[in-house]
C-alpha positions in Angstrom: 79.2 111.7 15.2 81.9 114.1 16.3 85.4 112.6 16.3 87.7 113.7 19.2 91.6 113.7 19.4 92.7 113.8 23.2 96.2 115.0 23.6 98.3 113.7 26.5 101.8 113.1 27.8 103.5 109.6 28.3 102.7 109.3 31.9 98.9 109.9 31.7 98.4 107.7 28.7 97.6 104.3 30.4 95.2 106.2 32.8 93.6 108.2 30.0 93.0 104.9 28.0 91.1 103.5 30.9 89.0 106.6 31.5 87.7 106.7 27.9 86.4 103.0 27.9 83.5 104.4 30.2 82.7 107.2 27.7 80.1 105.9 25.1 78.6 107.3 22.0 81.6 109.4 21.3 84.5 108.7 19.1 87.5 109.2 20.9 91.3 108.7 19.9 94.3 109.5 22.0 97.6 110.8 20.8 100.5 110.7 23.3 103.3 113.2 22.7 107.0 112.4 23.6 106.5 114.4 26.7 106.3 112.7 30.2 104.0 115.4 32.0 100.9 116.5 30.0 100.5 119.6 31.8 104.1 120.8 31.1 103.3 120.9 27.6 102.8 124.4 25.9 100.3 125.0 23.0 103.2 125.9 20.8 104.9 122.5 21.5 101.4 120.7 21.0 101.3 122.6 17.5 104.7 121.7 16.6 104.2 118.0 17.3 100.9 118.1 15.3 101.9 120.0 12.4 102.6 116.9 10.1 100.0 114.9 11.7 97.3 113.6 8.9 93.9 113.0 9.0 92.8 115.6 11.5 90.5 117.6 9.3 87.3 116.3 10.9 88.5 116.1 14.4 88.2 118.1 17.6 91.4 118.3 19.3 91.2 118.5 23.1 94.5 119.4 25.0 95.0 118.8 28.5 93.4 121.7 30.7 96.7 122.4 32.6 98.6 123.3 29.3 99.7 126.9 29.1 99.2 129.2 26.1 96.7 130.3 23.3 95.0 127.7 21.3 95.6 129.6 18.1 98.9 127.8 17.1 97.3 124.4 17.2 94.3 125.7 15.2 96.7 127.2 12.6 98.9 124.1 12.4 96.1 121.7 12.2 93.1 123.3 10.9 91.1 121.7 13.6 88.6 123.1 16.5 90.9 122.9 19.4 89.3 122.7 23.0 90.9 123.0 26.5 89.8 120.0 28.4 89.4 119.6 32.1 92.5 119.9 34.3 92.2 116.2 35.6 91.8 113.7 33.0 89.3 111.8 35.3 87.0 114.6 34.8 86.6 113.9 31.0 83.2 112.1 31.3 81.7 114.9 33.2 83.4 117.3 30.7 81.6 115.5 27.7 78.4 115.4 29.4 78.5 119.1 30.3 79.4 120.0 26.8 76.0 118.3 25.7 74.2 120.4 28.5 75.9 123.5 27.2 74.3 122.9 23.6 70.9 122.3 25.1 71.3 125.3 27.2 71.7 127.6 24.2 68.2 126.8 23.3 66.7 127.5 26.7 66.9 130.4 29.1 67.8 129.1 32.7 69.0 132.5 34.1 65.6 133.9 34.5 64.6 132.3 37.7 61.0 133.4 38.9 62.4 134.0 42.4 63.4 137.4 43.6 65.7 137.9 46.5 65.2 140.5 49.0 68.5 141.3 50.9 67.8 142.7 54.4 70.1 145.6 55.7 69.6 144.8 59.4 69.5 147.9 61.8 69.5 150.2 58.8 68.2 153.2 61.2 71.5 153.0 63.1 73.6 153.4 60.0 74.7 156.2 58.1 73.5 157.0 54.8 76.9 156.1 53.1 77.0 152.8 55.3 73.4 152.0 53.9 74.4 152.5 50.2 77.7 150.6 50.5 75.6 147.7 51.9 72.9 148.2 49.1 75.6 148.1 46.2 77.2 144.9 48.1 73.7 143.3 48.0 72.9 144.1 44.5 76.3 143.0 43.2 75.6 139.8 45.0 72.6 139.2 43.0 69.9 140.7 45.2 66.9 142.0 43.3 65.4 144.1 46.5 67.0 146.3 49.0 65.1 145.6 52.3 65.4 148.0 55.1 65.1 146.4 58.6 63.6 149.0 61.1 63.7 148.9 64.6 60.9 147.4 66.6 60.2 150.2 69.0 61.3 153.2 67.4 60.7 155.2 64.1 63.5 155.1 61.5 65.0 158.7 61.1 65.7 159.9 57.5 63.7 157.2 56.0 62.2 159.1 53.3 65.7 160.4 52.3 67.2 157.0 52.4 64.6 155.4 50.1 64.7 158.3 47.6 68.4 157.9 47.5 68.2 154.1 46.8 65.5 154.6 44.3 67.5 157.4 42.5 70.1 154.6 42.1 67.7 152.3 40.4 67.2 150.1 43.3 64.0 148.3 44.4 63.2 149.0 47.8 61.2 147.2 50.7 61.0 148.3 54.4 60.3 145.8 57.4 58.7 147.8 60.2 56.0 147.7 62.6 56.0 151.4 63.1 53.1 153.0 61.6 54.9 156.4 60.8 57.7 154.4 59.0 55.2 152.5 57.0 53.2 155.7 55.7 56.7 157.4 55.1 58.1 154.5 53.2 55.0 154.6 50.9 55.4 158.3 50.2 58.9 157.9 49.2 58.2 155.2 46.8 58.7 151.7 48.4 58.1 148.8 46.4 57.1 146.5 49.2 56.4 146.8 53.0 56.8 144.0 55.5 54.9 142.9 57.5 51.2 143.0 58.3 49.0 141.1 60.7 45.4 141.8 62.2 47.0 144.4 64.4 48.1 146.7 61.5 46.2 145.6 58.6 44.2 148.6 58.3 47.1 150.7 57.3 47.3 148.8 54.3 44.1 150.7 53.0 46.4 154.0 52.7 49.2 152.5 50.9 49.9 152.3 47.1 52.6 149.5 47.2 52.3 145.7 47.6 52.4 144.3 51.2 53.5 141.1 52.9 51.1 139.3 55.3 52.3 137.2 58.1 50.1 135.2 60.7 49.2 136.8 63.9 51.3 134.5 66.1 53.8 133.4 63.5 51.6 130.0 63.2 48.1 130.9 63.0 47.0 130.3 59.5 43.3 131.2 60.1 44.3 134.6 61.0 46.4 134.9 57.8 43.4 133.6 55.8 41.2 136.2 57.3 43.6 139.0 56.4 44.1 137.6 52.8 40.3 137.8 52.5 40.3 141.6 53.6 43.1 142.7 51.2 41.2 140.8 48.2 38.1 143.0 49.1 40.1 146.0 49.5 41.9 145.3 46.2 45.3 145.5 47.8 48.1 143.5 46.1 50.0 141.3 48.7 52.5 138.6 49.4 52.0 135.9 51.8 54.5 134.8 54.4 53.7 131.9 56.7 57.0 132.2 58.7 60.0 129.8 58.5 61.1 129.1 62.1 64.4 127.9 63.0 65.6 124.4 63.0 64.5 122.6 66.1 62.0 125.4 66.6 59.2 124.2 64.2 61.1 124.4 60.7 59.3 121.2 59.6 55.7 122.6 60.5 56.7 126.1 59.1 57.5 124.1 55.8 54.1 122.4 56.2 52.4 125.9 56.4 53.9 126.8 53.2 52.6 123.6 51.5 49.2 124.3 52.8 49.0 127.7 51.5 50.1 126.7 48.2 47.6 123.9 47.9 44.8 126.1 49.1 45.8 129.1 47.1 47.8 128.0 44.1 47.9 131.4 42.6 49.0 133.5 45.7 52.4 135.2 45.6 54.3 133.9 48.6 57.6 135.0 50.3 60.0 132.8 52.3 62.4 134.2 54.9 65.6 132.0 55.3 67.4 134.3 58.1 65.9 132.2 60.9 67.5 129.2 59.6 70.8 130.3 58.2 71.6 132.5 61.1 70.7 130.4 63.9 72.8 127.1 63.3 76.3 126.0 63.6 76.6 124.8 60.1 77.7 126.5 57.0 75.2 128.4 55.3 76.1 127.2 51.7 74.2 124.0 51.7 71.4 125.3 53.8 70.7 128.0 51.3 70.7 125.4 48.5 68.4 123.3 50.2 65.9 125.7 51.3 66.1 127.5 47.9 65.3 124.1 46.3 62.4 123.8 48.5 61.1 127.3 47.5 61.5 126.1 43.9 59.2 123.2 44.4 56.9 125.4 46.2 56.6 128.1 43.8 57.8 130.7 46.1 58.0 134.1 44.4 60.4 136.0 46.9 63.2 134.8 49.2 64.2 137.2 52.2 67.6 136.8 53.6 70.1 138.4 55.7 73.8 138.5 56.4 74.0 139.4 60.1 76.4 137.0 61.8 79.7 136.1 60.2 78.5 132.5 59.6 75.9 133.6 57.2 78.3 135.9 55.2 77.7 135.4 51.5 74.2 134.2 51.9 72.9 136.4 49.0 75.3 135.0 46.7 74.6 131.6 47.8 70.8 132.0 47.2 71.5 133.6 43.8 73.5 130.9 42.7 71.1 128.2 44.1 68.1 129.8 42.4 69.6 129.5 39.1 70.6 125.8 39.8 67.3 124.8 41.0 65.4 126.8 38.1 67.4 125.0 35.5 67.0 121.6 37.2 63.2 122.1 37.3 63.2 123.2 33.6 65.2 120.3 32.6 63.1 118.0 35.0 66.3 116.5 36.6 68.1 116.6 39.7 70.4 119.5 40.6 73.5 117.7 40.1 76.4 118.4 37.6 74.7 121.9 36.6 76.5 124.5 38.7 79.4 123.8 40.9 79.7 127.3 42.7 77.8 126.1 45.8 80.6 123.3 46.5 83.1 125.4 48.2 84.6 123.2 51.1 83.8 119.7 49.2 84.9 119.4 45.6 82.7 118.0 42.7 85.3 115.1 42.4 88.3 113.9 44.2 91.7 113.0 43.5 92.0 110.2 41.1 95.4 108.2 41.2 95.7 105.4 43.1 99.1 104.0 44.5 99.7 101.5 41.6 99.3 104.3 39.0 101.6 106.7 40.6 104.1 103.9 40.8 103.6 103.5 37.0 104.2 107.1 36.4 107.5 106.8 38.5 108.7 104.3 36.0 108.4 106.6 33.1 110.3 109.7 34.8 113.8 110.3 34.4 114.5 113.5 36.1 115.1 114.5 39.7 112.0 117.1 39.7 109.4 116.1 42.4 105.8 115.3 41.4 103.0 115.5 44.1 99.9 113.9 44.2 97.1 113.2 46.8 95.0 110.2 47.3 94.3 108.5 50.8 97.9 110.1 51.4 100.4 112.6 50.2 102.7 111.1 47.6 105.8 112.7 46.4 108.3 111.1 43.9 111.1 111.8 41.4 113.2 109.2 39.4 114.9 108.0 42.4 112.6 108.0 45.3 108.9 107.6 46.2 107.5 108.9 49.7 104.1 108.9 51.4 102.8 110.5 54.4 99.7 112.4 56.0 101.4 115.5 56.8 103.4 118.2 55.1 106.1 118.2 58.0 106.5 114.4 57.8 107.0 114.1 54.0 109.3 117.2 53.7 111.7 115.9 56.3 112.4 113.0 54.1 113.5 115.2 51.1 116.8 115.7 49.8 116.5 119.5 49.2 119.3 122.1 49.6 118.1 124.9 47.5 116.1 127.4 49.7 114.0 128.6 47.0 113.0 124.9 45.9 112.5 124.2 49.7 110.0 127.0 50.2 108.4 125.9 46.9 107.9 122.2 48.2 107.0 123.4 51.4 104.1 125.4 50.1 102.9 122.6 47.9 103.0 120.0 50.6 101.1 122.3 52.9 98.3 122.6 50.3 98.3 118.8 49.5 98.0 118.4 53.3 95.0 120.7 53.4 93.4 119.0 50.5 93.9 115.5 52.2 92.3 116.8 55.1 89.2 118.4 53.6 89.0 115.8 50.8 89.9 118.3 48.1 91.3 117.8 44.7 95.2 118.6 44.6 96.8 119.8 41.6 100.4 120.5 41.6 101.2 124.3 41.1 97.6 125.3 41.0 95.4 126.6 44.0 92.7 124.7 45.5 89.2 125.0 44.3 86.8 127.1 46.7 83.5 127.3 44.6 82.0 130.8 44.4 84.7 132.2 46.6 87.3 132.0 43.6 85.0 134.3 41.6 
């Protein structure tokens, strides 16, 4: 069993002792150094305090996540393995759980999700070559596997051959979504990898193509027409994907998922595509959670391709969200577990954990403090205190008005921190003084 030595300061010592009581099957010890605030300790300071410490050879030293500096001085002073822990001591249980998961992950590859992402460039015919290439690079950088060129419904796509060839020359896989026969044939000549979408009205064109095609129901719901066209393509020996169509929420989303279930049950080996844009683009809700949920459903159904768009401002970042979600879902399926505590990039507005210190613990902290520097914490209120005073409130303005601050620079600093604390209070986010709030994948 590995032995861990947890380094902390005088203020957090009691809270840390309470936290480690709930961590089992790990040998944990606490070493409180003569410093009030653990976050203010540098790695050089910790090294100096531990240089004469005996019996550390077999221990792993974990220092507070907010400590600044290289770990090397502590390693040289102690000869031990040194790890920077979480920024909040209350995250230690999850920290140790994640460490065990990472060891397991080294033996398994969770990154190669079977789901491929098609990112549609909507209204591509009306864009310049430069605009198309910039959008394509943006989508690829966001995690897309295929660039989908969305065509016009009633008119052909000018320069289509050139656009596809330039994308192919850059190493991109390309699909086109068009109902125009001329566009479909031209895309095939230019080397498109996939063409959307075919119904009974244009399925004969598929005979003249070399690439894989996508089948959809004639009226977006009629599975009988889809089955008939699947049989035709099988007879013609043409590779295809099936897309039963996912409608918007309140417009048949549940039935749409039911169609995917029916096809997967009837044709367990068929490749399938699921388009999420109808849902994420057409609802007054953040796309992050919706994309995670729908990608999870796609994972359960064994969907091979997900098509998404980023047309409206509310859907901005959808490709990145699906890219994160497919990795999360694939890993959860591989480990046969729920998709929790595996990938926190999709937690953007709400944080993985909240603020941990209660009023009693904050009062205990104040008893240890001997200086006039203000400490700021958030629980169900904003808390600010030093050795002489302790104030609470729900707005930055109310709390700031109670402070005795004359120096403009210090006033600016406290105003900035209190505004951040107020935002954390409003959104239920974790607040750590002097550090930015967490915004999930937006931070990357």
